[in-house]
N, C-alpha and C positions, 0 to 999 in steps of 0.2 A: 278542653285541654290545651294550652299550649302549645308549640312545636319550638322546640331551642334544634336553630338550624347553628351544625360547626364549621367552621371555618377552616379548611384544611390549610397546616404550616405553609407559608407561603416564600418564595426565592428571596434569596437576600434585592433588597433592589437597585444596591448598585453592582452596574453592568459588569462593571472590570470584576466585583466579586463573582458574581453568579457564570464568566469565564472563569477565572479561574477554579471553581470548584465544580465544576463540571469537567475542565480540562484533568483535576486530582481523580474523580469520579472516574471516567476514562481510561486513565493510566494502572489506573489500580487494578482495573476491568484487563485492562490489555497484559498485564502481570499472571494474572490467574488464568489468562486462554492461555495463553504460553507454558505456564506452569502445569495445570491440572485440565486441559483443555477443556472444551465451551460446555458441556453437559455437566462435569463435574466440578465445575464452577458456578455455582446458586449464588442468589442478592447477595448473603451472607458472609460469603467468602469475600466477594466482590468489594462489601463494606469497613471488613474488616484491614484489607490489603491494601484499600482507598483512605484508612482512618476518619471514616465517617461514619455515620449512623442508615440503618437499612432505609428511612424513612426521606433520609439527602437525594439517596438516588433515583425515588420515584416522584420525586417535584422535579427532578430534570430529565428522565426516560421512562417512557409508557410501559416497559417491558424490559426483556434481554436481549427481543430483536431489535429495538431502538437506540441498544449501546452497540449493537455489531454497524447498526449502518454510520452512524458517526463514529466509528473505525474505519471502516471500511472507506468514507469520506477521508480521514486523516489521510490513510493510505492515496490513496487516489491526489490529495493535497501534494503529499509531499514527495509525492513520485515527479508530478510536473511538477514543482519546485526544482527537486533538484532536476530535470530534464535542461526548463529554462534555464538554470544557471550554467549548464553545462556550452560555453558560446569558443570553443576553440578558435582563433585563428585559422585554421584550416584542418577539414575533418579528414581524421588518416588512421593509420591503425593504431598508431602510438596511440592515438587521442579516447580511442573507442577503447583502449584497454586499462585507459588510466579510468576513465569514466564510466568500466565494470570493476576496478578494484572495489571501491567503497562496500559493493555491496558481497561482496565474497570474504573480505579481509577482517570482516570487523562480527563483534559479536552483533551489533543493529541488525545486521543482514543474515545471520539467522536467526534471532528472535524473530525479525520481519517476516522471512519464509515458513515457521514455526505456527506464526499466526495467517499467514494468509493458507497454511494446507487447511485449520481448523477451521474459518471462515467456509475456500472450499468445501469441505466437507459438507459443513452445515449448507451449506445452498445448495445438494445435490438432495438432502428430502424436506427444506422448507422454501417454497415458492416465494416467500416475501423478502427474505434475505439473497437470493438466489436474483431477485428484479436488483438488491443494491450492487451485488457485483457485475451483473448482465451493464447496467447503464454508470458505474464506476470504470469498467473497460474502454466503453464507448470515449470516455471523456480522456482516457489516458491516448483511445488512438486515434483523435481529433489533436490533442499535443502533439505523437509522434509526429503525424500527417505533416502538423505544420512545420516542428523540428527537419522533416526530409526536403519539405521544400523552401527554405532557407537556402538549404546547402547547392541544391540543385540551383537557386538561380547564382549561386557563388560560383560552381561547376565542379565543387569536389563532386556531387552523385550526379549522375548521367540523366539530363532533363528528362526524356524517356523513359525512365521507372513511373512506373504505376505508384504513385508516394500515398494511395491510399488502402491498397494492396500488400504494399512494404509496412504501411506502421501496422495493419492486424497483423502480419506475420509476423511481427516484434515483440509486436506487446504479447501473441501466445506464448512465443518462442518462451519470454521473457518469463510469462507467469507459470511453465511448465517446468522453466530447469532451476527457476527456484523452489520449488517445493521439494526436491533430489538435496539441496544443502543441509538440511537438520537429519536427511538420511546418511547423511555420508560424509558426514567433517572431516575426515581428513583429504578427502578429493575437492574441498573447494578450491584448490584450485587446478586443478583439471576442468572443472565444474567452469570455471571463470575460463580458461582458454579456448573451449568447444563453444562459447557463448559470443565473446569476442571475435572468433573465427564465422560466426553466425551471421555477426552485425554486417560485418564485414563482408561476405559472401551475397546478403540478400540487398546491400548499399550499393557493389558492387566497386566495393574502396580495396585497391590492393595491398598484398602486406609491404611493410617498408623493408628493403633487403635486410638491411642491420638487425632487424625487430627480434 
């Protein structure tokens, strides 16, 4: 008797097409996680939201955990890119205020906070997701440390400040306060002010008299 081996459907050969399809699936998953929560977002829901069939999801991701891993990577990359793009001539209270504004005054900031809460909730139960989050936090702390050291060399932050310790505090404070954005949407401006005040205090940056 001859055994027939069936090949699994292949991914698109073109690398650009693969990247586009993968991004399409991740965007659909993000919308599902934000709207329905992680556990209610089935692969069928994700495929419908992304406009692809379920089989396509498994061509790119082994399971839902792998989708979360890629979303965590996206979030980390976005935050590092945003931080690297923040390059004021002088680091002062006003520039910190401008830096924080995007996080609190846009729907993207609110959606990001909801997604963050879903991922952290899953990380508390799922060791694999917890590993993704811890590794992502380490990358963010490393980027913040480099940012702090850059402005220490420029003289805007005291040279004797422990950059790694400050970066760790800033990363975890940011993570915590962002979780309150979807819970208290009417208080986003207040949360932003608290966040900026903590940033300034931790980096030993005084508030400008006119601010």
